[in-house]
Structures are given as C-alpha cells and as structure tokens.
C-alpha positions, -999 to +999 in steps of 0.1 A: +000+000+000+012+035-007+013+062+021-017+082+010-041+093+038-067+065+039-098+060+059-117+027+061-153+026+073-173-005+080-210-001+088-229-028+107-265-019+101-287-019+133-261-032+157-267-018+191-239-004+213-251-026+242-252-058+220-217-052+206-203-048+241-221-079+253-209-100+224-173-089+230-175-095+268-189-130+263-161-139+239-182-141+207-163-113+189-125-116+198-113-096+168-136-067+176-125-071+212-089-067+202-098-037+181-116-021+211-083-021+231-068+003+206-099+023+198-125+046+213-161+034+215-190+059+216-227+053+221-245+075+196-281+083+185-297+078+152-321+104+136-359+105+137-373+083+123-345+057+129-348+038+097-318+029+075-326+051+044-331+082+066-302+075+089-276+068+061-288+098+042-278+118+073-245+100+075-237+108+038-247+145+040-242+155+077-278+169+076-310+162+094-338+147+073-356+180+068-324+193+051-313+163+031-349+155+019-354+119+027-379+115+055-391+079+053-389+047+034-420+057+014-428+092+003-458+107-014-463+136-037-490+157-019-503+172-052-510+138-068-509+114-038-486+092-058-463+069-037-426+066-044-395+052-028-370+079-022-334+073-033-301+091-040-318+112-067-340+129-040-311+140-018-309+178-016-273+178-003-240+166-017-227+133-002-193+125+011-186+105-020-193+135-042-173+159-020-143+137-017-144+130-055-144+167-062-111+172-044-095+142-062-099+115-036-103+079-047-135+065-032-151+031-028-185+023-014-201-012-012-237-017-003-243+015+017-280+026+015-289+058-004-264+053-031-289+041-057-288+052-085-251+057-082-236+091-093-203+095-112-175+095-087-137+092-086-139+055-079-164+028-075-200+026-060-220-005-055-255+005-044-273-009-014-306-026-009-327-003-032-304-012-062-319-046-070-304-046-105-266-048-103-263-035-139-280-002-128-267-001-093-230+002-099-206+029-111-189+022-134-216-001-148-191-028-158-186-035-120-221-049-120-212-076-145-181-085-125-201-089-093-228-109-109-203-133-123-189-137-087-223-146-073-226-113-054-261-104-041-274-071-030-298-083-003-315-113+011-350-124+002-370-110+031-401-129+021-381-161+027-376-150+062-413-150+068-417-185+054-385-204+063-363-189+091-337-217+087-333-211+049-332-173+055-305-176+082-282-196+059-289-171+031-278-143+053-245-161+061-239-168+024-246-132+013-224-118+042-195-141+033-196-130-004-199-093+007-167-096+027-150-115-001-157-086-024-145-061+002-112-079+005-109-081-033-115-044-039-094-033-010-064-051-024-071-037-058-069+000-047-054+023-038-082+041-021-085+072+001-120+065+014-131+028+015-165+018+029-185-014+032-219-019+047-233-051+062-271-052+060-274-088+072-271-077+109-303-057+105-321-085+087-310-110+114-324-088+142-358-083+126-364-120+124-344-135+153-342-109+181-369-125+203-353-159+199-320-144+211-336-128+241-356-159+251-330-184+241-353-202+217-334-230+200-321-235+174-326-198+165-308-185+196-277-205+186-281-191+150-279-156+165-247-162+184-232-182+155-239-153+132-220-128+153-191-153+157-191-155+119-193-118+115-163-113+138-143-139+119-150-121+086-141-088+102-109-103+115-099-115+080-105-081+066-086-063+094-055-084+086-054-066+052-051-032+069-019-016+081-017-020+119-022+017+125-047+024+097-075+049+106-107+030+109-144+036+118-169+010+127-205+022+132-242+014+132-271+036+121-296+028+149-302+004+178-324-026+181-348-041+206-375-067+208-407-059+189-438-060+211-464-049+186-467-035+152-491-005+154-513+000+123-518+037+127-541+041+097-565+016+113-565+037+145-571+069+124-601+051+107-616+039+140-613+074+154-630+091+125-600+108+109-595+086+078-619+076+051-614+058+017-634+058-015-633+020-016-625-009+007-598-020+007-580+010-008-554+004-036-533+034-028-534+070-014-554+081-044-583+064-028-583+089+001-618+103+005-623+141+007-637+136+042-603+125+054-587+146+081-554+128+085-535+097+072-502+081+080-470+068+063-444+046+078-430+050+104-453+070+125-457+100+102-490+117+102-501+141+074-532+162+077-553+165+046-543+201+043-560+224+019-535+239-005-511+210-001-529+177-004-548+168-036-580+162-015-572+188+011-600+199+035-582+211+066-576+248+068-541+260+078-543+281+110-567+275+139-583+244+125-549+228+117-535+236+151-566+223+168-565+189+150-527+185+156-532+191+193-562+168+194-544+140+177-513+144+199-534+142+231-553+111+219-522+093+207-505+099+241-534+079+256-530+050+232-523+016+250-515-018+237-536-049+244-517-053+277-525-018+288-490-005+282-485+030+267-471+029+232-463+065+225-434+083+242-440+116+226-458+132+196-438+161+181-444+185+152-427+173+120-406+204+118-392+196+153-386+159+148-369+163+114-343+188+126-356+222+115-348+250+139-374+253+166-394+285+168-381+306+196-416+315+207-439+285+205-468+309+201-455+320+167-474+302+140-454+279+118-469+276+083-473+239+075-477+247+038-440+255+035-431+219+044-444+197+015-428+165+025-423+168+062-452+153+083-474+174+104-469+151+133-442+125+141-447+098+167-418+089+189-428+054+201-421+037+234-394+011+229-406-020+212-434-005+191-433+000+153-458+023+138-467+010+104-482+028+074-503+001+058-535+016+045-558-013+053-555-035+084-580-055+104-568-043+137-545-017+153-521-040+171-505-070+154-477-095+160-461-108+129-430-128+119-409-097+127-398-098+163-372-070+164-375-033+157-353-002+155-345+022+183-334+059+181-307+055+207-281+028+214-262+029+180-224+029+182-193+044+167-158+029+171-128+050+161-092+041+157-066+067+149-092+093+142-104+115+171-136+134+172-127+170+181-161+181+192-176+148+204-201+126+186-238+128+195-255+112+166-249+097+131-249+132+115-217+140+134-198+112+117-199+133+084-180+161+101-155+137+116-147+123+081-146+157+065-121+169+091-100+138+086-096+147+049-094+184+056-122+193+032 
C-alpha cells in the first residue's frame, strides 16, 4: 500500500452499542474485542425516524432529514398522492462520495444505503438494498457484470424469512461471506483514500431473530450467536489486510430491541374518524376520500389532509390545523397496547422531529404549507413498538414474523486513529469527523 491518507469505514446496520459490548464481553467477537483495546467506543443516537434510508442519508450528508430531503422509506407527492420510494436522486445535499471526489480523492462504497442510483464518482460505487439490479446499481456499470459473475447479491430475500427462518439464516450467512470476499478483493485492488463497506445482514437477522436471542429459543438463539461469531471472523480476515495503524471507523445507524407490537396507525385513524377511503380496501393513497382529516405513512408520520397542499385537502391552515394537531397528539398519548402499556413516548411536530430550527416563541405560527414532505406530526414510540403505514389492516395492534425493531438510541461508533474534536452525539456528526480527517 502507498502512504496516501486513507480511511476505512465498516457499517454494521442496526447493531446496538449494548449488544456489541455484550458479544465482545462474552467472547463471541474476539477480533472486535482486540480492536476495542486500541480504539475509542461511543454510544450515539440515530435520527428521527431511525430507519436505514433516513439515517444513512444523514451520514452521507451530515444533515437532518428536513435538510437532506429523505424523511421515510416511502414518500408521497401531496399534489398527486402518488407513492414513491426515495433514493439518492432525492437528496438535496452533496454526499461524502461527491465531496471527496471533487477534491481528487479515490472513493469506494459497497452496499451502503442511499447510493442508488449511483452518481459518477472518482472511484467505485456498488449500491445498497434499493439497487436490485446490479447493472443499474454500480458505477462504473461494468462493475455490476463482474459482481454478478462472482455470485454477489445485494440483499437477502426478506419474504423467505417469513416462510422459512432456517433457509433465511443460511442465506444471510452466504450473502455476508460474499460481501466480505468482495470487500477484501476491492481493498487489495486499490489504492483508495476512502473505503467503505456496509453489512445489511445484521439488520435482517435482528428483525427475524431478536426474540429468539432474548428468550434463548433454539435453534434460533444459537443461530444468532453463530452469526456474530461468523461476522467477527470475517471482520478479522478483513482487518488483517489493513496496516496496523490504519485509521478505521466501525459504526451502526440505529439500535435494536424486541418488537412487542406493530401498530397500524391508519387503522387507528379510521376507527377514530380521521381517515376515510373511497373504496375498501384502498389500492393506494389516491383512494383517500375528501372527508379524510389525516393519514399516515411509515414510520409514525401523520399528514393532515391540508387544503393547498394535499390533492384532496380539506383542513384549513391556521386555527383548524392547530386544533387537529393538538387533538391527535393528546389522543395518541393515551394509546395503549392490548396489555394496557402505553405505546407513544411523545408526539412532536414534524418540523421539530426532522431537525428544523425550533421556533423561539412557540406561540408563533409555523406555516405547514412550507413543508411539503415533512409530516405534520411525528410519533416517537415507546421502545418495542413499530408504527406501520399500511392503509388497510383489520386491527390496530398486530404481532407478525418480525420480532425485532429499531431504536433511536443505542447505536455505536468505534474510532481508531481518528479522534472526534467536538464529540459525537448522533450519526450526522460522523460526516464532520470524516470531512475533518480529509481536511475538506
């Protein structure tokens, strides 16, 4: 390797700070344990809402969701009520890959979310889970053919996880092994200034196996520990390729916990007289009836049917808008699960939850019409509850094959030979840490 200033970043999606420490302490991750002795470990927060596409967009741009433009896994055009899945095209800020390329740095990114479709960079980009087609999800495009020939896969078949957990687990292992094989290959075929790989399989494992891990349900509890032992082994193989004093970051984008209930928020809105459809079941948001007062998108985002913004708008900005927001917030704070446990920690205005500057005087009216894609209300759930956005559900509370869910807190950042000057509070701060490292 030459002596260029190089930074390696490995992202472990959805790995909690507490779980990483536990796995190391119990001897399941000796290579990470060795790394910890020569590194600093920080507990960091995610962003609201703590889902991968939103959090990694904040990592790439150093901005809160209101600034970078991605506010959820699904978005809608309020003027047409068309659904769409936001991707890199919808980012309003330049990414680290673009900024580093502009100053001549060689960059490599494998599987990191919010890189599809890939932009032209000074290096290589292999898109993450939204880039289902390798030919369209790589820059330069020829890399896609190479990866396909090697048997590389972008993501596991989540539907398989619902039907056959054993098959799904082994699929996760196979995909992760191939992911690391490609990381080792491309690292050796540098040189690179910025080199990043992202492991999505940790997140997938947690969604389907977290309860089994907590309750020690076999064989799935053993699968969970075996997975982390395998992950550590693969990390160890990769670390051997790095110079002993190479600057390195390991991080996650959010924490994880056991899922108690999925909460079908649109069902609750229907039962409480806020949401109506033209037909049952509705096909999409275009079936919203003009009588609708509010509807929801995942996760926990509530949009009022606002006149002048929504296609079917009926709620007037001003006193009526404020009254409904306050009414919904109060009712949701009283919502309890079938066991009588509260499910909402807090309900905030969208412009607060998504990082816009708070109004100095809360009596000053904030015009919701200026925020086309930011929800009017954002639910911050109690730990263990996942507020879904399905339009049609038979009941408000459900338990499904998913048994793990994301948390806002309890993500982690490990740093070696790269010191945060001003501390690290959440994932957006990692952007500044990397920019300072490269002095850009």
